[in-house]
N, C-alpha and C positions, 0 to 999 in steps of 0.2 A: 575524486571530487569531494570537496568538503564544504558544505554550505555554512554551517556552524554546528556546534555540538547539539544544541537543542533542536535546531531545524532538521538536522540529519536524523535525530531520534524520532521526531514527529513524522518524517517521511517514512521511516522504517515501520512505524506504527500503522500508517496508512496501508502499506504493503501487507503487513501482518494481519490487519483486520480483514482486508479483502481475501487473502489466502486462507484465513481461518474460518471465516463466516459465510463465504459464498459457495454455493454448490457448483459443480462442473466436472473437470477432469484434473487429475494430479498424477504426474509421472506415469502416464499410460494406464491409469485406473480411474474408475469413477470416483468422484469426490462428492458424496451426497451432502445434503445440509447436515450440519453437526447435530448430534442428538442433544447435547447439553450446550445451550448458547452461552451460559455463564462461563463455563470452562474454556470454550473456544474463544470468546471475547477476551478473557483474561490472558490466554495464550497470545492472541494478537497484540494486545497492549504491551505485553512483556517483550515483544520483539524490539521495541525501542526503549522500554523502561523495565528492565528485569525485575525490579522490586515492586512493581505495581500490585496493589492489593487486589484480591479477587473481587469480581463484580457479581451482582445479583442476576438472576435469570431475567428479570424485567430490563435491567440495564443491558444485558447481553442481547435481548430482543431489539432494543433501540439501536444498539451498535451494529446489529446485522442489517438494519435498514440503511444506516450510514454507509456500511461496507458495500452494499449494492450500488449506491450512488457513486461511491469512489471507483468501483469497478468500471462503471460507464466512462469515467475519465480516462483510465488506462486503455480501455478498448478503443476509444476515439483516437487517442494518440497513436496506438498501434495501427489503426486503419488510415493514418495520415491526415486525420481531420482535427487539427489543433484548434480550429475555431469552435467546433462542437465541444471539445474538452474544456476550452476556456469558458464557454457559455454555461456548462454544467458547474464548473468551479465558481463562477460568478453568482449563480443561483444559490449555491450552498453558502457562500460567504454572506450574501444578503439575508438569507433565512436565519442564519446563526448570529448575525450581528457581529461577526468577527471584527476585532479591533486590537491593535497592538497595545500591550501594557507590560511595563517592566515589573517583575515580581521577584520576591526572594522568600524562600520557604525551605523547610527541612534542612537547614544548614548550608544550602546552596548559595552561590553568589547571585547577584542580580542577573536575570535572564528574561528574554522576551516570551511572554505568553500571548496567545491570540484570542483570549477570552477573559472576561472579568470574573470577579468572585461571585458566587451565588448561582451559577448555572447548573444544569444537569450534567451528569457524567457524559452522556452521549452527545449532548449539544456542545459541550466544551471540546470534546475530541473531534466532533465534526468541524467546528471552527478551526481548530488547530491543524487538522489534516488538510482541510481545504486551503488554508493559508500556506502551509508548507508546500503543497502541490502547486499553488499559484506562483510561488517563488520559482519553482522549476519551470513551469509553463511560460512564465514571463522572462525567461533567460534563454541563452543560446543552447541550453541543455535540455530543452523540451523533448527532444527525441530520446532522452535517456529513460523515459517512462515506457514500459512495454508489457506485452503479454507473451508468455513463453511460446516459441515457435516449434517446439517439439510436437510430434503427432500425439494426440490424446492428452494434451496438457494445456490448461488455460489459466495457470497461476500467473500472477503479475510480478513485476520486479522494477527496481530502479537501478540503472547501470551506473555504478560508481567507479568503474574501471578508468584507467588513465586514457585509453584510446577510444572508449565509448563504443565497443563493438559487441557487447553482450547481447545475446538473443534468447537466452534460456533462463528459466527461473532458478535453476540449480545445476550443480555439477552432475547430478544424477541424470537429468534430462539431456544435458550436453553429451554425456557418455552414451546414453541410449541411442542418440542420433548418430554419433560417430561409429558406434559398434554396428548399427544397422547398415550404414554406408559401407563400412569395411566388408561386412558379410556379402553385401550386394556386389561389390567389386570382385570379391573372391569367387563368387559363383560364375562370373562371366569368363568364358573360355579364352 
């Protein structure tokens, strides 16, 4: 699935921020809150924009708040409550004043941004991620947002596979589940 290059990158950032900045479980192990919010936020932003400059600790803290709100959207969709997910996205869109604007910078061609100039880093990314997720929620692909179904993992994902059957955040979680199922079958006489 390909929304558009900028839109896809923004959606990857939403996933990256949630997975980097929210505590929970990851691949069968606890995922505590990150010790350094600046590094974790930079890592999350670089999932969609590999060259993103490092953020400050204050910006990381603001992005962690955004990530918590984005996590609630993924969790609502995974629970089958698209209405609640849409309400959360609409609230974030209204709060950030998200609005489409064509921009050109850093030698790139014209592309759509969802915030104007002069905003804060966290506010701009909140607007962008909310708009990107709104595009997914407002399409027939809303069920492509999810939370990993592997035991002891709550990382989020966007399924971009052709058949839309992804249910794990990573190949590692998928392999853990398949290995456990194989072992369980092998023990049965």
